[in-house]
C-alpha positions in Angstrom: -28.1 -65.0 70.1 -24.8 -64.6 72.0 -23.0 -66.2 69.0 -24.5 -63.6 66.7 -23.6 -60.7 69.0 -20.1 -62.2 69.5 -19.8 -62.4 65.7 -20.9 -58.8 65.3 -18.4 -57.7 67.9 -15.6 -59.7 66.1 -16.7 -58.2 62.8 -16.7 -54.7 64.3 -13.2 -55.2 65.8 -12.0 -56.5 62.4 -13.5 -53.4 60.7 -11.9 -51.2 63.4 -8.5 -52.8 62.8 -8.9 -52.3 59.1 -9.8 -48.6 59.6 -6.7 -48.2 61.8 -4.5 -49.9 59.2 -6.0 -47.7 56.4 -5.5 -44.6 58.6 -1.9 -45.6 59.3 -1.3 -46.2 55.6 -2.8 -42.8 54.8 -0.7 -41.2 57.4 2.5 -42.8 56.0 1.5 -41.7 52.5 0.8 -38.1 53.7 4.2 -38.0 55.6 5.9 -39.3 52.5 4.2 -36.8 50.3 5.1 -33.9 52.7 8.7 -35.1 52.8 8.9 -35.2 49.0 7.3 -31.8 48.8 9.9 -30.5 51.4 12.8 -32.0 49.4 11.4 -30.5 46.2 11.0 -27.1 47.8 14.5 -27.2 49.3 15.9 -28.0 45.9 14.0 -25.1 44.3 15.1 -22.8 47.1 18.7 -23.9 46.6 18.4 -23.4 42.9 17.0 -19.9 43.4 19.8 -19.1 45.8 22.4 -20.4 43.3 20.9 -18.2 40.6 20.8 -15.2 42.8 24.5 -15.8 43.8 25.4 -16.1 40.2 23.6 -12.9 39.3 25.3 -11.0 42.1 28.7 -12.4 41.0 28.1 -11.2 37.5 27.1 -7.7 38.8 30.3 -7.6 40.8 32.3 -8.6 37.8 30.8 -5.8 35.8 31.4 -3.3 38.6 35.0 -4.5 39.0 35.6 -4.4 35.3 34.3 -0.8 35.2 36.6 0.1 38.1 39.6 -1.4 36.4 38.9 0.5 33.2 38.5 3.7 35.2 41.8 3.1 37.0 43.6 2.2 33.7 42.3 5.5 32.1 43.4 7.5 35.2 46.8 5.9 35.2 47.2 6.4 31.5 46.4 10.1 32.0 48.9 10.3 34.8 51.6 8.7 32.7 50.9 11.1 29.9 51.1 14.0 32.2 54.5 12.7 33.5 55.7 12.4 30.0 54.7 15.9 29.2 56.5 17.2 32.3 59.6 15.2 31.4 59.5 16.6 27.8 59.3 20.1 29.2 62.3 19.5 31.3 64.4 18.0 28.5 65.1 21.4 27.0 66.0 22.8 30.4 68.3 19.9 31.1 69.9 20.2 27.7 70.5 23.9 28.2 71.9 23.3 31.7 74.3 20.6 30.3 75.4 22.9 27.5 76.0 25.8 29.9 78.2 23.5 32.2 80.2 22.3 29.2 80.7 25.8 27.9 81.6 27.0 31.4 84.0 24.2 32.0 85.6 24.7 28.6 86.8 28.2 29.5 88.9 27.1 32.4 
């Protein structure tokens, strides 16, 4: 009977060792699965961040483009105003030059 009990103990130990090995294998597979999920999630997050950054850059480009157009229009208006002021002074300058010539001619 001791042989039978000893055999049962050995069989129970073997089964326990197999259970431990199976549990270790399952744990490794779970860790591997979690790591893969983490890598996948990190890639997705990085992709989403890249897309968000690209969207914000595009918005900034549009805003800057609008600002540049606004500045160009303002400067064009300023240049036109300066031209108009210069045109208005051309007649005064011509008259002044003519008056000096005439005044110097009588000496």
